N, C-alpha and C positions, 0 to 999 in steps of 0.2 A: 744784298740782297740779304731777307731775312736767313737769320743764325739760328730761329729756334727748329723743332724738327715735329710739332706737333702738329696734326691736322691741319688742313685748312676748308675744311666742310662748309664751314658759314659762307665762304665766299664762293662757294663753287655753283655754278649756273644751275646745278640739278640738285640743289640743296634741298628745294622743299618738297621734291618729290622721291628722295631717295630713300630708301629702307633701310640702307647703313647709319645714315645720319638720324639724331632725335629732333625731328623738326615737328611742325604744327600742320596742320592741312592749308591747301590750298587750291585753288580752282583745277589743278592739275591733277590732284588727285581724282577726279573724276575719270581717268583715262588709265592710268595704273599708278603703279611705285615700282620705282626700279630698285632691285639689289643687283650692282655692278658686280664682278669680279673686281680684285685687289691683283696686281701685277707688279713684282718688285723689280726695280732696274736699276742696275750697276751704273757707277759713273764711266760714262765714255760707251754704254751700249745704245743702241738703237731703240727708241720707244718705236720708230717705226721707218719705213724708209720712204725715199722719193722717187715716186713712179709706180708703188705697189698700189692696189685697189683699195679704195677709201670705202672699208668697210666699217670702220671703227673710229670714233672719237672717244680722247683718253683726258679725263678729269685730273690734275696735277693734286696731289692728295697732301705731297711732301715731296721734298727736295727741289730742284731745278732742271732747266732744260735748255737747249738753243736750237734755233730752226737753222737749217742749212741746205741752200741752194747749190746745186752742181750744174752747170752750164751744159749742152752738146758738148763743149769742145773740152771738157772736164776740169774748171778752174770750179773752184768753190768759193762760196761766201757765205759768211753769219747773216743771219736777216730778221732774226730778233732773239731775245730771252724770257722764259716763261717763268714764271713764280706760282706757288700755290696756289689754287684756287683758276687757275688757268685753266682754259680748254684744249690740250694738243689735237690738232688735226680738225676743228672747228673754222671752216670756211664761208664765207660770204655766200657761195653757188654752190649746188652740188657737183662738185668736180668728181668723176668716175676715179681719179688717181691721186696719191697725195700729191701736191704741188714741191714740198719740202720735205725736207728728213727731220725727225728731231731727235736729238741725242742728250743723256742725261748728264749733266754738267758736276752730279753729286747723285751718291745713293738714292734712289726717289721709290716713289709709289705713286701707280697709279689705278685709276679704274678705266675700267674695260666697259664702255657703252655701243652697244650697235647703231649704227646711221639709222635702222628702220626704226628703233626709238626715236632717236632725235626727228625722225621726219614727223613720226604720230604727235611728240609734245608741240611741235611747233604747227600745228592744228589749234592751239589752245592757245586762246588771243593773250594772258597774261605770260606763258613762258614764252610765247614767240616775241613779245615787244622788250622780253627782258635778254632774250638772246640777240635781236638786232642791235639791243643796246651794247652790250658786249661788242659786237662785230665793228659797232660805229665807234668803238672808244679803240679798237685795236687799228681800223682804217686809219684815225687820226694818228694815233702814234707811228705808224708806217710814212703818213705825209711828213709829218715834220721829220723825219729821218732822212725822207729822199731829198729832201729841199738842203737840210744840213749837209749829205754829201755831195750834192749836186751845186751850191754858193758858198758855203762857209768855211770859214779857216778851221786849220785844224785846234787850235784852243776854242772855238765856237763849239765844234761836234763832242767834244770830252766833257766840256761843260753842262751841255744839253742831256748827254747820257747820265752825267752823274745825277743832274737836278731831277731827269726824268723817273731814277730809280728811289730815289730820295721822297720823291711825290708820291709813287704807286705804292711806296711802304706807308708813308701817312693814310692813303687813301684805303688800303687795304686791315694797317693793324693800328691807326691812331698814332703811332709811333712818330716824334716830333725831334728826335734826338738828333736825326743825323748821321747815323750810326749805320755802317751797310757792311756785309760781310760780301764780296763779290766772288760768288763761286765761280765765274767765267774767268777764264786767262786773260794775261794782256793780250795775249794773240787772238784770243776770238774779239776781244775789245777792238782792237785793231780793223779784224777783218769787218766787223758791223758798221764801223765807221769809216774805212776806206784809208785808211792810214797805215804807219809800217807800223812796227811791232817798235824800235827806236822812237817812233815820235810819242807814243803813247806813253812810254817809259819816262822820255824827258820832260813831256808835260806835265805827269804826275808829280814828278819831281820839284818843277817849276811852280807849280800850284801847293804844293805842300811851305817850299821854302817864302812863299810868300804870304802863307798864313789861310790860304781858301779851304785848305781841306790836311787831313793828319794821316800817312799811312802807314802799318804797320803788318806787313806781311799780306794777308787778303783783307785785311780790316781795315775800313776806310772810313774816318769820321768829316763829314761836312762842316766845319768850324764858321765860314762867313758865306753863305748862301747869297746874300745880296753880291756879294763880291763876285761870285761863280755868276749869278744872273745878270751882271754884267759886262763880263768876258761875255756870256752866251750872246748879250745884245749886242756886242763888240763896241763899249763903251771903252772910254780910256783907263789904261791898267791902273789898278792902283797902288799908290805906295806902298814901304812897308818898313816896317819899325820892330826894334828886336821883341820876342815874346815877355812878358812880365808877368809873374806870379798872381794867379787869378783870373788872368786872361783866361777865355775858353778854349780848351784843349790843349794849353800848356803842359797841363801835366800828364797828354796824352802822346805829346812829343817834345821833350825839352829842347830848349835852345832853337827852335823855328820861330820864324818871323811871322808876325802877322800885318792883316793888312788897314789900312783905315782911309777913309774917305770914300769906300767903296759906294757905287751909286745902287738904289734899290730900284 
C-alpha cells in the first residue's frame, strides 16, 4: 500500500464537487458543492459496523482499511482492502444496512458524506457515470478474487493479490517500481485469500527465495513481475540462480536468489 500520508483528494469520486479540495468546476457544480466533515480513525477502530444503518459513505482521505464480513454463525472473513481515494460504504445498490464492516488498518482519515447527498449527485449524468465506473471496477476485482479462492492454488492467489496491489498503486500514483507497504497483516491476507497464516508466510518466503519479491518487515518489493504473472497463470515455475551485484533488488535483500526464464 502507498507509504505516504498525503491526502488522496485527487483520486476521490467526490473530488470535482468537494469544497475542501481545490478543484475546477464540473457539471456537478450545478447541484451543490460538498463540504464534508473529516473524521480521524485509529488503527484497529471501526469506520462503520456491519448491520448498522447505511446513512453515510466515507471517502478514505489518508491511511487504509479492510472490509470484514461476519456470518450469522459468527465466523469472519476479510473481503477486501481499501486505499486512499476509495469510498468506504459505496454499494451498487441502496442497501438499508452496511453489508460489511470497515476497519482501519492504520491511523486514517475519512470524510463523511451523507447518503442523501450521494443520491442527489447520482442524478447528475457525469457524476453517475463516474460512480458506476468505480462500482464496475470494484465488482471486477471482487469477481477475480472469487475465482481465485474457488479454483486457484495457493501460490496463484498470493501472486494475484501482489500484482493487484501493484497495479492499483500504478493506476493511482503512477509508481512502477513495485514497492509496496503492506498495512494489512499476514493474517488479514490469509483471511482474504482463504489460506492459513502459515501458508501465506511460507509462500512469501518461497517467492523471496526465487527472486520474485523481496520482503523487509511490512515493506515488499516486486522484483520480477513477469515471474509473478507466470505463477498467477500457473505456468512452469522458473528456475533460480544466486543474485549478482547489479540485479534489480539485490541491494534490497542481499544473498537472495533471482529468477530467470520467467514467462511474460
